[in-house]
Structures are given as C-alpha cells and as structure tokens.
C-alpha positions in Angstrom: -175.3 -170.1 48.3 -178.2 -167.8 46.9 -178.8 -167.5 43.3 -178.3 -163.7 43.7 -174.9 -164.5 45.2 -173.9 -166.7 42.4 -175.0 -164.2 39.7 -173.0 -161.3 41.1 -169.7 -162.3 39.7 -171.2 -162.6 36.2 -173.0 -159.1 36.7 -169.4 -157.6 37.7 -167.8 -159.6 34.5 -170.1 -158.1 32.1 -169.8 -154.7 33.6 -165.9 -155.1 33.1 -166.6 -156.4 29.6 -168.4 -153.2 28.7 -165.5 -150.9 30.1 -163.0 -153.1 28.3 -164.6 -152.9 25.0 -164.5 -149.3 25.6 -160.7 -149.3 26.2 -160.0 -151.3 23.1 -162.0 -149.0 20.9 -160.0 -146.1 22.6 -156.8 -147.9 21.8 -158.3 -148.6 18.0 -159.4 -144.8 17.7 -156.2 -143.4 18.8 -154.2 -146.0 16.4 -156.8 -144.9 13.4 -156.8 -141.4 13.9 -153.4 -140.4 15.3 -152.3 -137.8 15.6 -155.9 -136.0 14.7 -157.4 -133.8 12.5 -156.9 -130.0 12.3 -159.5 -127.5 10.8 -159.4 -123.7 10.5 -160.4 -123.0 14.1 -158.2 -125.8 15.5 -155.0 -124.0 13.8 -156.2 -120.4 15.2 -156.0 -122.0 18.6 -152.9 -123.8 18.3 -151.1 -120.9 16.9 -152.1 -118.9 20.1 -151.0 -121.8 22.4 -147.4 -121.5 20.7 -147.3 -117.8 20.7 -148.9 -117.2 24.2 -150.9 -114.5 22.8 -154.7 -115.1 23.1 -158.0 -113.5 22.2 -161.5 -114.5 22.7 -162.6 -115.3 19.5 -162.4 -118.9 20.5 -162.8 -119.6 24.2 -159.1 -119.3 25.4 -159.3 -122.2 28.0 -158.7 -124.7 25.3 -155.4 -123.0 23.9 -154.3 -122.3 27.4 -154.5 -126.1 28.2 -153.0 -127.1 24.7 -150.2 -124.6 25.4 -149.2 -127.1 28.3 -148.0 -129.6 25.8 -145.5 -127.5 23.7 -145.2 -127.6 19.9 -146.3 -131.2 19.5 -149.4 -130.7 17.5 -152.7 -132.1 17.7 -152.0 -135.5 19.4 -152.3 -134.5 23.1 -155.4 -133.0 22.6 -156.8 -135.8 20.3 -155.8 -138.4 23.1 -157.6 -136.2 25.7 -160.9 -135.8 24.0 -161.0 -139.6 22.8 -160.1 -140.6 26.5 -162.9 -138.6 27.8 -165.3 -139.9 25.0 -164.7 -143.4 25.5 -164.5 -143.3 29.0 -167.6 -141.7 29.4 -169.4 -144.3 27.1 -167.8 -147.2 28.6 -169.1 -146.1 32.2 -172.6 -145.5 30.9 -172.3 -148.9 28.9 -171.3 -150.5 32.4 -173.9 -149.0 34.5 -176.8 -149.8 32.0 -175.3 -153.5 31.9 -175.4 -153.6 35.8 -179.0 -153.1 35.4 -179.5 -156.0 33.4 -180.1 -154.5 29.9 -177.4 -156.1 27.9 -178.6 -154.9 24.5 -178.7 -151.2 25.6 -175.4 -151.4 27.0 -174.0 -152.7 23.7 -176.2 -150.0 22.1 -174.2 -147.4 24.2 -171.0 -148.4 22.8 -172.3 -148.5 19.1 -173.1 -144.9 19.5 -169.6 -144.2 20.0 -168.9 -146.3 17.0 -171.2 -144.2 14.5 -168.9 -143.1 12.0 -170.1 -139.4 11.7 -169.7 -139.0 15.3 -166.4 -141.0 15.9 -165.1 -139.0 12.8 -165.9 -135.6 14.2 -164.5 -136.8 17.5 -161.1 -137.1 15.8 -160.9 -133.4 14.9 -159.5 -131.3 17.5 -162.0 -128.8 18.1 -163.8 -126.9 21.0 -166.9 -128.8 19.8 -165.4 -132.2 20.5 -163.5 -131.4 23.5 -167.0 -130.3 25.0 -168.6 -133.5 23.8 -165.5 -135.4 25.4 -166.0 -133.7 28.8 -169.7 -133.8 29.0 -169.8 -137.7 28.0 -166.9 -138.3 30.9 -168.9 -136.2 33.2 -172.1 -138.2 32.3 -170.5 -141.4 32.6 -169.6 -140.6 36.3 -173.3 -139.3 36.9 -174.7 -142.3 35.4 -172.5 -144.9 37.1 -173.5 -143.7 40.4 -177.1 -142.2 40.0 -178.5 -145.2 37.7 -178.4 -147.6 40.8 -179.8 -144.8 42.9 -176.4 -144.5 45.0 -175.0 -141.1 46.2 -172.1 -139.5 44.2 -168.9 -139.5 46.2 -167.2 -136.2 46.7 -164.1 -137.1 44.7 -166.4 -138.2 41.7 -168.6 -135.0 42.2 -165.4 -132.5 42.1 -164.4 -134.4 38.8 -167.8 -134.0 37.4 -168.1 -130.3 38.3 -164.7 -129.8 36.8 -165.6 -131.5 33.5 -168.5 -129.8 33.2 -167.1 -126.3 34.1 -164.4 -127.2 31.3 -167.1 -128.1 28.8 -168.9 -124.6 29.7 -165.8 -122.7 29.0 -164.5 -124.4 25.9 -167.6 -123.8 23.8 -169.5 -120.3 23.9 -172.8 -121.7 23.4 -172.4 -124.9 25.6 -174.0 -123.1 28.7 -177.4 -124.0 27.0 -176.6 -127.6 27.3 -174.7 -127.7 30.5 -176.9 -125.5 32.8 -180.2 -127.3 31.7 -178.4 -130.6 32.2 -177.1 -129.7 36.0 -180.4 -128.1 36.9 -182.2 -131.1 36.0 -180.0 -133.7 38.0 -180.5 -131.6 41.0 -183.0 -132.8 43.4 -184.1 -129.2 44.3 -186.2 -127.6 43.1 -188.7 -130.1 42.6 -191.2 -128.5 40.7 -190.7 -128.0 37.0 -191.5 -124.4 37.3 -188.7 -124.1 39.7 -186.4 -125.9 37.6 -187.1 -123.6 34.5 -186.6 -120.5 36.7 -182.9 -121.8 38.1 -182.4 -122.8 34.5 -182.8 -119.6 32.9 -181.2 -117.6 35.8 -178.0 -119.8 35.6 -177.8 -119.3 31.7 -178.0 -115.7 32.1 -175.3 -115.6 35.0 -172.8 -117.9 33.1 -173.2 -115.8 29.7 -172.6 -112.6 31.6 -169.6 -113.9 33.2 -168.0 -115.6 30.0 -166.3 -112.2 28.8 -164.8 -111.4 32.0 -163.5 -115.0 32.5 -162.1 -115.2 29.1 -160.6 -111.6 29.2 -159.3 -111.3 32.5 -158.9 -114.9 34.0 -157.4 -116.3 31.0 -155.9 -112.8 29.6 -157.5 -113.2 26.3 -157.7 -109.8 24.1 -161.1 -108.8 23.1 -161.6 -109.9 19.4 -164.8 -108.3 18.7 -166.6 -111.9 18.7 -169.6 -110.6 20.8 -170.6 -108.4 18.0 -171.1 -111.2 15.3 -174.7 -112.3 16.6 -175.7 -108.5 16.4 -174.0 -107.8 13.0 -175.5 -110.9 11.4 -179.1 -110.2 12.6 -179.0 -106.5 12.1 -177.7 -107.2 8.4 -180.4 -109.6 8.2 -183.2 -107.4 9.0 -181.8 -104.6 7.0 -182.0 -106.5 3.6 -185.6 -107.6 4.7 -186.9 -104.3 5.7 -184.8 -101.3 4.3 -184.9 -99.8 7.9 -182.1 -97.6 8.5 -182.7 -97.9 12.3 -180.5 -101.0 11.7 -177.6 -98.4 11.6 -176.9 -99.0 7.9 -178.1 -96.6 5.3 -180.0 -97.3 2.4 -177.0 -97.4 -0.3 -175.5 -100.0 2.2 -178.5 -102.0 2.3 -179.1 -102.2 -1.5 -175.2 -103.3 -1.7 -175.8 -106.1 0.8 -178.8 -107.3 -1.3 -177.5 -107.2 -4.2 -174.4 -109.2 -3.3 -176.3 -111.6 -1.2 -174.4 -111.1 1.7 -176.8 -112.4 4.0 -177.0 -116.1 3.8 -179.0 -118.6 6.2 -176.0 -121.0 5.9 -173.5 -118.6 7.8 -172.7 -115.2 8.8 -169.2 -115.3 7.0 -169.8 -113.0 3.8 -170.3 -110.3 6.2 -166.9 -110.9 7.8 -165.0 -111.7 4.6 -162.9 -108.7 3.2 -163.4 -110.1 -0.3 -167.2 -110.1 0.0 -169.0 -107.9 2.5 -166.9 -106.9 5.3 -166.5 -103.3 4.4 -170.3 -102.7 3.8 -170.4 -103.1 7.9 -168.1 -100.6 8.5 -171.1 -98.3 10.1 -171.6 -100.8 12.6 -168.1 -102.0 13.4 -167.2 -99.0 15.8 -170.6 -99.3 17.8 -170.1 -100.9 21.5 -171.6 -104.4 21.6 -174.3 -103.5 24.1 -175.5 -100.7 22.0 -175.5 -103.1 19.0 -177.9 -105.6 20.9 -180.0 -102.3 21.8 -180.5 -101.4 18.4 -180.9 -105.0 17.4 -184.0 -105.4 19.9 -185.6 -102.0 18.9 -185.4 -103.1 15.2 -186.8 -106.7 16.4 -190.0 -105.0 17.9 -190.5 -102.8 15.0 -190.2 -105.9 12.5 -190.8 -109.2 14.5 -192.4 -111.0 11.1 -189.1 -109.9 9.2 -186.8 -110.9 12.4 -188.7 -114.4 12.7 -188.2 -115.1 8.7 -184.4 -114.4 9.2 -184.0 -116.5 12.2 -186.1 -119.4 11.0 -184.4 -119.6 7.5 -181.0 -120.0 9.5 -182.4 -122.4 11.9 -183.7 -124.5 9.0 -180.2 -124.4 7.6 -178.4 -125.4 10.9 -181.1 -128.4 11.5 -180.6 -129.4 8.1 -184.3 -129.9 7.6 -185.5 -128.4 4.2 -182.2 -128.3 2.3 -180.6 -129.6 -0.5 -178.5 -132.7 -0.9 -175.1 -132.6 0.3 -175.9 -129.1 2.2 -172.3 -128.4 3.3 -170.7 -128.4 6.6 -171.7 -132.1 7.7 -168.7 -134.5 6.7 -165.6 -134.6 8.9 -162.7 -133.6 7.1 -160.3 -135.9 5.1 -157.1 -133.9 6.0 -155.6 -131.1 8.0 -156.5 -127.5 6.7 -153.1 -126.2 4.9 -150.9 -124.5 7.7 -147.7 -123.6 8.7 -147.0 -125.9 11.6 -146.0 -128.8 9.7 -148.9 -130.9 11.2 -149.2 -134.7 10.1 -152.3 -135.8 8.8 -153.6 -139.0 9.8 -153.3 -142.3 7.3 -155.2 -143.9 4.7 -157.3 -145.7 7.3 -158.6 -142.7 8.8 -159.5 -141.2 5.5 -161.4 -144.3 4.7 -163.5 -143.9 7.8 -164.1 -140.1 7.0 -165.4 -141.2 3.4 -167.9 -143.6 5.1 -168.9 -141.0 7.6 -169.5 -138.4 4.6 -171.8 -141.0 2.9 -173.6 -141.9 6.3 -174.2 -138.3 7.5 -176.4 -137.5 4.6 -179.0 -140.0 5.5 -181.7 -138.8 8.1 -179.8 -140.3 11.1 -177.5 -137.3 10.2 -180.1 -134.5 10.2 -180.0 -132.6 13.7 -183.7 -131.7 13.2 -184.7 -135.6 13.3 -182.6 -135.7 16.5 -184.7 -132.7 17.9 -187.9 -134.1 17.1 -187.0 -137.5 18.5 -185.8 -135.7 21.9 -189.1 -133.6 22.0 -191.0 -137.0 21.4 -189.2 -139.0 24.2 -189.2 -136.4 26.8 -193.0 -136.5 27.6 -192.6 -140.2 29.0 -189.3 -139.4 30.2 -190.9 -137.0 32.7 -194.1 -139.2 33.2 -192.0 -142.3 34.2 -190.5 -142.4 37.8 -187.2 -144.4 37.6 -183.6 -143.3 37.9 -183.4 -144.2 34.3 -186.1 -142.1 33.2 -184.7 -139.0 35.4 -181.3 -139.5 33.6 -183.1 -139.6 30.4 -185.2 -136.5 31.1 -182.2 -134.5 32.0 -180.5 -135.4 28.7 -183.2 -134.6 26.8 -183.9 -131.3 28.2 -180.2 -130.5 27.7 -180.4 -131.7 24.0 -183.5 -129.4 23.3 -182.5 -126.4 25.1 -179.1 -126.4 22.8 -181.1 -127.0 19.8 -183.6 -124.3 21.0 -180.8 -121.8 21.4 -179.9 -121.9 17.6 -183.3 -120.1 17.0 -181.9 -117.0 18.6 -178.1 -117.6 18.9 -176.2 -118.9 15.9 -174.6 -117.7 12.9 -173.4 -121.0 11.4 -174.7 -124.5 10.3 -171.8 -127.1 10.8 -173.0 -130.5 12.0 -170.3 -130.4 14.7 -172.3 -127.8 16.8 -175.0 -130.6 17.3 -172.8 -133.3 18.2 -173.8 -133.1 22.0 -177.6 -132.9 21.2 -177.4 -136.1 18.9 -175.3 -138.1 21.4 -177.6 -136.9 24.4 -180.8 -138.0 22.7 -179.3 -141.2 21.5 -178.2 -142.1 24.9 -181.6 -141.0 26.5 -183.7 -143.2 24.3 -181.5 -146.1 25.1 -182.1 -145.4 29.0 -185.9 -145.3 28.4 -186.0 -148.4 26.6 -187.9 -149.8 23.4 -191.3 -148.8 23.8 -190.5 -145.1 24.0 -188.2 -145.7 21.0 -191.1 -146.8 18.8 -193.3 -143.8 20.0 -190.5 -141.3 19.2 -189.8 -143.0 16.0 -193.1 -142.6 14.6 -193.3 -138.7 15.3 -189.9 -138.1 13.9 -190.7 -140.3 10.7 -194.0 -138.5 10.2 -192.7 -134.9 10.7 -189.2 -135.0 9.4 -188.6 -137.8 6.6 -191.2 -136.9 4.0 -190.4 -133.2 4.1 -186.8 -133.4 4.4 -186.4 -136.4 1.9 -188.6 -134.1 -0.7 -186.2 -131.0 -0.1 -183.3 -133.1 -0.9 -184.7 -134.2 -4.2 -186.4 -131.0 -5.5 -183.8 -128.3 -4.4 -180.9 -127.4 -6.4 -177.3 -128.6 -5.3 -175.3 -126.3 -3.3 -171.9 -125.2 -4.0 -169.4 -127.9 -2.1 -166.4 -125.6 -1.5 -166.1 -122.5 1.2 -165.5 -119.9 -1.6 -168.8 -121.1 -3.4 -170.8 -120.8 -0.4 -169.3 -117.4 0.1 -170.8 -116.6 -3.4 
C-alpha cells in the first residue's frame, strides 16, 4: 500500500474533525444564546411577521420567512442564522484542512469564536441573516473550488439560493454579493471585464430591489428610499446655506442650531422630537426628484459633499473617533417590547460583556480590516492558485462593501461591517502567513497610531441613543 493511500483515511478523519468541531460549537452557541437577542429592528420585523402587514423599511423577505414559524419569538431565526454560520465555517475549515494546512483550518474555526462576531450573530437581525447565508454559500464554494473541482448542480443551486437570500435580506448586500459572484466566475477573464460586469450587476440589482420588495413580497412603501437623499441634502444645506437643497435659509439655520446633521447617523433628521419637522419641505418630493436635486447640489458643492461623506465614513469605519464610540458592542438584553420575548441567560450576558471589551481594540475597527483587505488583495491577485483566487474574491467583496459606505450609508453600527471583517479574515487565512505579515505592517502603520491617538485625545461620546440624538 502506498504512503498516499495510507494517509488518505487520516486526512478524511481530520476533515471530519473540523466539521465536528463546527457542529459542537453550533450546539454550544444555541445553548448559550437561546432564544436569541432582539433589537429595535428585530422587533419591527417580528411585528410585521405576526400581523401579516409588511413595509419595505426593512427588506420584507426576512419578515416573510419569520412569519412561517408563527408567534414563537426569535428562536427559529436564531437557529437558522447560527446553523448557516457554523455550517459555512465548518466546510471552509474542512476544505482548508484537506489541503494540508491544519493551523489555517483551526484559524477559520477561531474566526467564528471571536466574541464580538459570535455575539452579534446571536442577535436576530437582517445583518446576521446576511452573514449566515453568505458564509454557508462560501462554505459550499470553498469545499468544491479549493481542490479545483467542479461544483455539482445541487450544490450550485443551494449557493445561488443562499446568495439570493443574502442579497434580498440586506439592502446594501448587493455591494458584497455581486462582486463576490463576479470574481468567482471564470469569465470574463480580464479585470476590466469583471469590473464592468460587477458594476452592471450592482445597478441592475439596485434597480430591482424596490419592485421585488413591493410587488413580489407585497410590502408597502415606507419612504425608506428617501433617507439617503434627505441625509445628504441636509448635510449639504448646513455646510453651504444653498437653498437649491430644497430647504429655505430659516430651516437650514434651525438644522445647524439644533445639530441635526451628525456623522454618526441620520436619526435626528427622522426623529419627531428633534428635527423631523424641519425636513417637511422635502418629504413630499418623489425619491427620484430628490436624487436629481442631490446630484445637482453635489456638482455645485463637491468639496462640501466630500467633507460631509468623509465625516460619516470616518464614523462608520471607526477610525478617528473617541473611545467607546457607540454601536459596536452586541446587546446585553432584548429591546423592551410587547411580545414577551425571553432574554438569553447569564452566560450569554457574560459573553456579550467580553465582546464589548474586545470590540474597542483595533481588531474591532472596520478601518483596520479595510486596510488589511486592500494590502492583501495585491498578492492575492498576483498568485495563481485556487486558494488565492478564492481569497481575491473575498477581498474584492469586502472592499466593495466598505467602499459603498462612502456614498450610501446613514448609520455607523459595527454590524454593517460583519461580512467585510469575516471575509477579510478568511481570505488572509487562505493566502497564508507571508501575506499576513505584509498586510499587517500596512494596517499597523496606517491605522493603529492615528486611531489610537484619536481615542486618547477626543472627548467621550454619549453612551445612550437619546444622548447621541442630542
């Protein structure tokens, strides 16, 4: 018997060990976090699932799916997203172990155990549903593509369904899913072709989201399509005093005096107790017309627009911000609600306390992961191997999502970056240690000193939602 033949059972055993570890951790995660945490967004979607009346403020596919389980709370959706999460990580770890890289294999499992990431995955949200679906799809892709095997039709159908769900469950997921899919395609074979196809795909999907949500899922219009334009027009108004934003000078002065435009989030502009009434002149304008007004104002005031968007991008990337910038730590308990939902136990709260402590350090800053992804992309594109091609697809997906926040983003919660962080971490493990060293030097040099200095020098922000509203 050859050495290779004798080694084959051992390799299969180690593959099974990686999958078994993921299944054990799935069971432990469910036991620890059962029945899951619910935030404000979770409650809004659960209420729609129970009432059978849907709107498109949150993508209705999640509420429609939730409605199938009846009035049983968060538990079924928690089980779904944790199962997809650990299934995907287990398949990736097993495939990496099969390629002979034991340390990287266990590193993939370690990613899933990072307290902030797992702590957020215990919260029933569209962001964590997206992460679970994409990881499960990625697990199937890596299982077949890492050894350069053709994906069988049944697995391909499952991948497409998972990626479609991820796209529909989070409005900005298109910026992650379409680039990932295009990078994994064998054609077009040129970088220019892939960029063109990716941009076209993003535009087509964005154009189709509202008709799909309102017609296919029978969701009523909530006006969510206006929020980005309202936030940016208000931001330009307070920086320029330009009435071409649709706001008169007296209103602009009121917005400025009340500090209605905040880099952290758009919420003061939609809050009746704060600034909602000040935007009344814009609220009856059709979304398409609002974006035409925004485009015209941007062209007249490009520097003001850049300053407004960069201030928000800095906030959501958590770069030059104070210590304890809100929105990073996963919740300790459910949002107060009328559904009598049961909080997870003391063990879950202890885990979330640990996550809250760890997420403040550089490994919890999205900007560090964005720089790491950019640094790792160059060697990934220059390396001709199955692992490098998979890593490049993940890095492009992560960078595309992060880049989208420069233009389309109105809030700074860490949960919006979960996929980018996870995808970058997996890509670095796929590429191997030499790439990790080069990328880490870049990330340390660019981010750590400046971000650390900001956290030491800037005043502490309010730690409540009301405080951040002003």
